[in-house]
N, C-alpha and C positions, 0 to 999 in steps of 0.2 A: 499683296503685292501680284500683278497681275501677272503670269505666266504671257510670252509671247505667241500668238497665235497667225500663221497668215492668216491674211485678211478675206474672207469670202463674199460673194454676191449677195447683197441681203435685199428686200423688197421694200425696205425704207430709203434704199437710195434714186427710186423714180428716174428719172429720165437724163438724170445728169450725166454727161457723157464720160468716158473715162480712157484716157491715154497712157500708153507705158511712156515712163517715167527712164529718155535713153537707153541705156544697157542695161538696166535693173529689172526686176523681173514685178516692181511694185505698179500695179495700174491705178494711176492717180483720179482721183475728179477733175475734170479741166479747169475748175474753182476751186482753190485750198482756200485754209485760212489761214492768213495773217497774225501772229501773237501780238502784237504790239498794244494796241488800243484794249486790249483786254484786263490789262494793265488798270485803267483808270476808275474799274467798276467793284461790285463788290461780291464773292466769291458765292451767295445766291443767284444774283444776276448772270453771272460767268455761266453757271450749270446751266440757266433755261438758255441762253445764247448758244452754248457748244451742244444740246439737245435739239436745235429749232436748224442747227447746223449738219446735224446728222442727218435727220430726217429729211433733211432737200437735197438729199444725196453729198454733201460735203465728207471727202473721205482722208484726205490729206491736211496737218494741222502742223505749222510750222514756228517756232518758238525760237527762246535766246538764252542762254544766261543773264544775258545785260538785260531783262527784259523784268524784271524786280519777282513780280510773282506768276507770273505769265503762265511759267512751267508749273507750278503747284496748281494752280486755278485749270489746267489742262490733265494736269494727272487727278487728281478730286474726280473734274466731269468727267472723262474719257475712260475712266481705266474696265471702265463693266461695258464696256464698247470696241477694248484692244484688240479683239478677232475681227474688228470688222473697218478699221482704219491703220491709216501709217501715222508715223509721229516723225516728224522733226527736229532737230534743234541744232544748236552751234553755240561755240566760245570764243573770247577773244587771248585766252590764254596762248600763248607762243613753245612754251619750253614741254618735254615730253610729262615732266615729273605734274606738275600746273594744272596740263590738258589732260593729265589721266584723271586729278582730279574732279576736275570738272565735268568729267564724264560719270562718274560716279554721284557728284550731286542732282546731275539729271537724271539719272537713273532712280534717285530718291522721289526726287519730286515730283517724276511724272508715272511714278507708280506702278515700272514696270522691270522686267530682268532683261530685256533687247530694246531697243530704240530701229531705227528703220533708216534714217537717214543721219549723220551729225557730219558738221560740217567747220572747216576752219572759218572764222567769221569776219569779215571786214578787211582783207587782206588787200592792200594800197600801194605796196611800192616792189621793187625787186628786191630789194635789202627782206622788205620782209617777208617775199615768198620765199627767197633764198634761207630764210632762218628756220621756218615751219619745217622746210621741204632738207633741213642738214640734220646730219647725225643727232638724236638729243632733240632734236625739233617736232613740235607738237605733233605734225604727220607719223613720228615715229609710233606718240599713243593711240594714235587712231588705228593704226597696223596691229598693234595690240588687241584693242580693246575689241576688233575685230575677230582677230585669230581665237580670240577669248567666247565670243559670243555675245558680246555684251552690244553691239552696233552692228549693223547691217551690210552697207554702205559710206563710202566718205565725196564729199563735197565741201565746194569751197566759195565763198561768197566776197564779192567785192563791187565798187565804184569806179574802178579804173580798165580803158577799154585794152589797155595795153597788160598789163599785168593777169586780167583773164582769160588774154589771147595764150599766152605765156604760161599758163595756168593749166589750159586746155592742152595745149601742145604734151605736156610733159606726159599727159595719158595716165595720172595718176588717181585723177579724179572723176567719177561713178556723175556726177550731178556740178553743174554748176549756175548760180542763181545770183541776179542783177536788174539792175532798174532798167526797165523798159516802157513805155507810153507812148500816147502822141505826143509830149513833148521831146522826150527821149530817142527820139529814131536811132542815133548814131550805132546804135548797136547792130543793126539790121545790116551795114555795112561789113563786116567781115566778123564778127564773134560769134552770131547764132549761125552763120553756115560753117564756121570752124567747128560748131558743138554740133551742130548733125553731121559735120562727114565723122567725128571720132564717137559718134552717138553719144555722147555726153548729155544728160537730163537740162535741158531750163525753166528755171525756177522764176518767175519772174517777180520781182521786188517793184516795191510805191508803181505799182501798174495804176493808178489814180495821181500819179505825180505828187505822191506825200497830201492827198486831199486838193490839188488846185485843180483838177478836171471836173467839172458840174455833171456831165452825164456819164455817168458809171459805166451801164450796162454796156451802152456803144466801145467806150475804153477796153472793157474786161473782150470784148466781142472781138478789138483791133488787135490787141494781142497774138488773141488764140490764133487770129487770122494769119497770122504775120512770124509763127514759127516757135512758138513758146509752148512748151509744154502744157504747165499748168500754171495760173496767178494764184497771189495770195494778198488779196486784198485784206486789208487790218479789218475788224469788224469789232464793236463793242456793244450791236445792238440787233434786234430779233430783226428790226427793217432792216437793214441794211444786208444782214444775211440773205431775206427772202430777196429783196433787188438784187443782189450779188447772183447768186446761186439760178435764180432765170436767164441767165446769161450765156449760162451751162450747157441748157438742154440743147439747143437749137445754135450752134455757132456758123452765122453767117456773116462774112464777111463785112462790113461797109462799101458801102454803094457811094457813088460820087458825092451827092448830095450830103451825105453822113461826112466823110472823109475832109468837105469841105468845112462843116463845123468843126473839126476834129481840127485844123488847118487853122482855124480864125481863132481857137482857147490856144492854140501854140505861140501864135504871134503876139495873143495876148502876154503871154507871159516869158516869153523868147528877151525879153530885154532885163529879168528880176529874177528868173529860174536858176539855181546853183544845183547842176550835176551833178559837183562834189568830186570831180574828175579828181581834183589837186594841184594842176598847173599855176596855179597862185603862189604853191608855197615852193620855199618857205619866205614867210614873211620877214621882211625886215624889223620887223618892232616884236615876233614873235606870236601873234596873233594865229589861231588855229581856222583859218577861214571856214572851210569847209563844214566841220564840225560846228561850228557858230551858228554855220546856218541851217541847219538840220536842227541844233535846239531853237529857235525862231521857226523854224517848222513844225518843230513838233509842240509848242507853245501855241501857234496860233492857227493852225489847219488841223491836229490830230486832236484838240482842246488837254494836253498832258502837260499844264501848266506846271505842277509840284516837281513832276518828275525832269523835266526840260532848266526850273529854276536851280533843283538840286545840280544837276552836272554843270550849268554855269558858274554856280557859286566852287565848284573844284577846278575852276582853268584859272591858271595866272592873268590870264588878259582875256579882256571883255569888250561887245562892241564898240562901249565910246573910248576903247582905251587908241582905236585904228589912227595913226600920225595922218593920214591923207597924202601917203608917200607917191600913190600912182603907179607905184612898180608894178601891182597886182591887174592893175589894167594892162600893161603892155605885155601881160603872161596868159590873160584868161582868154581860151578860143574862141568864146562867147562872147564877147563882149559887153559882159557883164560891167554895169557901172558899181562895185565893187563900195567904195569909202561912202558913196551916196547910200547902197542897200545898209552899210553898218549904223551910220546915223537911225536912220528911220527903224532897225531894229532894236534900235540902244530905248528907244521911243516907246516899242511896243513890251520888248519883255522886261516888266519890272515887276 
């Protein structure tokens, strides 16, 4: 196990821009490493990808307990570079005892005695937020782990703007991780300014809208020039690392022509892109609509077919169980044709 050492500047980090992550003392690379796709490659290939990421100046690596062997691959590949990088992960457990176990597992997987940032993963409702913050909730385990020197900073992730705003206003979190990209720009209205005012670090997940945006480097520049401290595109190939890292060297806001191109992509997806806001729930037929669309995205855009099918098989209701009642159509603030999208996904995800 590698003991934690405060990351220090390194000649390997080239011209990658560094940014202070909110009120933490972390100076993170503008381009971070999202740990979802790395599940789909071998340990040997993961070693190669992580090595290039470090060489290109990436020093912030984000994983999750739910990402199968992602933490283990990071632990194996990054242990020797522990003094030059920041590790971030997260867990879905909601009680203090269960979350404490998750932290211990992450420490073993990541081969370290301290994790820089540990996050409450995917908090999506007021009841969920209240549960993790209540006595005996997961937040309690995070505080105890911080006091014991097992983690350094506490964050939260989610897809609901309402809940993220509530979390930021509690003053209990050092970072907030949420989706922001040229399609999901609604976060600019209130959440990003609130985070900046509270000195909460902003971590941009889904910077490429789950693979929906074609111009990767342009999208990353867009997000980094609109208030995000670090963006964490998922990567599983050397070519992806090289392209993404290039956007972090000289961050120039997109010009009018580039913005027009991004807007055209947004209009293309606007009628069929689920932002996982959750307003469509509850479904009267018991479908977890946002999670089903997440599975569809992983299957079709991330090429994580086995991962997606395993999670689909565990659900009591699947795409084909949509009764086309139309109730979700009235509740979706983005006007998505959800029943039609369910039928299309049922044909794809097999």
